[in-house]
N, C-alpha and C positions, 0 to 999 in steps of 0.2 A: 334282306339277306346281306350279311357282311361281305364286303369284296375280298377280304384277305383272310386266309385261315392258316398261313405258314410264315413263320419268323425264322430266317437263317441268321445265325449269330456267330460273329468272328470277334476276337479280342486278344489283347496281350495279358489277360488276367491269370494264365496258368490254371493249375489245379491244387496247388499247395494250400491256398486259402479258400475261403467260403464264397469268394466273389461270384463265380459262375452260377453256383447253386442258388444263391440269393437272387440273382437276375431271373433264373428260371422260376423261382417261387412267386416273385412279384408278378410276372406275366401270368402264371397259372391262377393267381388270385383274382385277376381283373378279367382275364379271357381264357377260362378253363378249357374251351374247345380248341384253342389255337395250338398248333404243334410247333415246337421249337426244335430246329436242326442245328447242331453245333458244327460249324465249318472247321474252325480251329481256334484254340486258346493258347496256342504255342508261339505266337508273334513275339519276338524280342521285346522286352519292355521299352516303351516310348518309340518304338521303330515304326513310324507312320509310313515310310517307304516300303518296308517289308509287308506291312499290313495292306497297303494299297496294291502292291503286286499280287499277294495272295488272293485278295478280293477280285481282282481283275482276272486272274486265272480261273477262279470258281465261277464267276457270275453267269457264263453262258450255260452252265449246268445246274444252276440254282433254281428251285421251284419258284413260280411266280408268287409274289407276296411282298412282305416286309423283309428288309435286309438290315439287320442291327450290327453296326461295326463300331467297336470302341478301342481305339488306340489313341489316347488323349493326354499327352504330356502337358498340355495347357489347361487342364480341368480346373474349373473355379476362376479362371482369368476372364478377360473380355472376349476370348474366342467365341464364336457363335455355335450353338447347338441348332442343328438344322434337320429338316426333313426335305428329301429331294425326290420328286416324282419323275418316273421315267415312263415312256410308251404311253403317254396320256392316260396314267393311271393303272397301267399293267404291274407296276411295282413301286415301292417307295424305299429309299435308303435313308436310314437314320444314323447320325453320328456327329462327331465335331467337324466344324468347317476348317480343317487344317491340311487339306489335300488328300486325306485318307480316302475319301469316297470317289475322288475325281477320276482315276483310271477306270474303275468299274462302271461309273455313270457313263463315261465315253463309250465303253464297250457295249453298253445297253442302248445306245442310240442317242445319248445326251439328255439333259434335263429338260422337262417340259414345264415344271413349276418347281418352286421351293418356298418354304416358310422357315421362319426362325421360331424355335420352340420356347415361347415366352409365357404361355398361358399356364399359370400354377395350378389351375383346376385339373390339368392332366398329368401333374406330377405328384410325387410323394413329398411330405414334409421332410426336409433335410436338416439333420443335426449339424452338418457341416457341408461345405461345398466340393468335397473331394471324391464323391462316388456318384457321378452323373449317370453311369451306367444303371445303377439301381434306382436313383431318385427322379431321373428325367427320361432317359431313352427307354428303359424297359416298360415303364407304365404308358408311354406314348406308343410304343410298338403294340402293347396289349390293346389300348383304346382304338388304334386303327383296325384291329382285328375284331372289335365289337361293332364297328360301323361308323365311328367318328370320322368325319370328312377332314381332308388336309387343311383347308383354310380355317378351321375351328382351333388349330393348334397354336396359331400365332400370326404375326404379320408376314405379308408376302416379302420375298427376297428376290431381287434381280438376279437371275441365274448367271449373268455374265460377272457378277462380283464373287461368286464362290471360288475359294482358293483352289488353284489348279494343282494337280499332282506333278511332280517332276520325275520323269523317267529317263534314264540314260539312253542315248542313241549311239549305235556304232558309228565309226567313221573310216574312211579309206584314205591311206597314204600310198598312193600308187597301187601296187598289187596287194599291199599289206591291209588287213582288216584290223583295226584297233577295237577290241570288244571289252565288255565288262560282264562280270559274273552277276546275274540277277538274283540268283537263289540256288542254295545248296540244299537238296533234300536229304532225308534221313539215311538214304543209301550212299550219300557222298557224290551223286551226280551234280554236276555244276551246269545250270542252265545259263546260256549266254543270250545277250540281247542281239542275236544274229539269226537271220532266217536262212533256210537251205539255198535259196537263190543267191545269197551273198557270198557263198563259198564254192564256186565251181571247182571241179577236180576232185580227186579222191584223197590226195595226201597233202599235209600242210605242216610247216615248221611252226611249232607252238612255243612261244617265249612268253615266260612270266617270271619277273625277278631275274634270278640267276639260273632258273631252270629252262633248259631248251630240250624239247622232245619232238617227235614226229607223231602227229595225230592223223588217224585214217578214218574216213567216212565209213560207217557201218550201219547196216539195216536195224540191227537189234543189239542189245547188250551182250548176247551170247555169241555174236559174231566178231566181238572184239578179240583179237589174238592174245594169248597169254603174255603178260608183260607189256602189252601195247596200250596205247591211248586211243580211245574211239571218239568220233564225232557222230552223235546219234541224233536224229530228229526225235524230240520227246513228245509226250502226249499233248502238248500245247502247240505243237508245230514250230518250236525253235530248236536251235542246235544245242546240244548238251555234251559236255566232256564226260566220258563214262570209261570205267574199267569193268571187266566182267567179274562180277561178284566181289569187287573191292571198291574202296572209296577213292574216286578220282580226286576229290578235294583234299583229302589227306595226302595222297600220293604227290600231287603237285603243289600243295601248300596254298590252296585257294579258299577263299571265303567271299561271301557277298560283298560286292563293291570293288573286288580285285580286277586290275586292268590286265589284259594280255593282248599278244599280237599273233596273227595267223598269216603266214606267208605261203603261197602255193608251191608246191613241189611238183616237178614233172612226174606224171603218172608213168608207171612202168607199162610198156606196151604188152598187149595181150599175147600169151604164148611165148613171151621172151624167155630165154634160158641163159644160164651162165656156164661158159665152157669149163670143163674139168680138166685140170693138169695132172697127169700121172707121173710119178717119179720115173727117172730112167733107171732101169735095172742093169747093173754091171755084171756081165757074166765072166767068170775067170776060165781061161782056156789053158 
């Protein structure tokens, strides 16, 4: 009985060309019973950082099996093509050894074994070296789903030599948290590399470039006041800048990689009120 029956597939291929469909077809031809789940093919071209972050966000929800990730600006060069086992065989990551796989592998508990994909008997004949997704990674993924063992695919790799991913870490300067935008989703919410415990208090001065705004912690997008900027704990447990039914990234001029600063503001005491001043009415006598 084959150990794997699911291949989860992420790439920067997009959908304008035939690349995704061809990979699906290669897998189908070798392992017709395997199910391919497309995580995303909208990673910006060559952006291994964005691909690694997307894979790390998704991995805890991905079905056990093979994870095929291809964001490969060094395709055809001396960079290694690898299979990385996690959980003593619970899953296998396939992709280039360029840092793309590293964050998700770490999220899955770390590598237990790895091999370099050198055995051409598990590859397709390649007219040229520029489509490893079709010629190397797809057939290897399919062969794993037919019962081929990891150590048949190529020589063992010392897992400590796998290229690490580089993820930005927030830092503190006194009470100010210096953060970075990790990701902007299609709704314009800007995920930060900041957890909820790093931002005590409810109100913060947000500075990015020449923009200075007040950002207020909110439980949901719908609780962000009209015209206000919210700090919402997102679906992955990180703080995101958000507007209610508008793009925070567009409003604030943010994109992935942008740096910003968050400084705490004194919270308004509960039940506080602002005294009203009534004009003096002059009476004529």
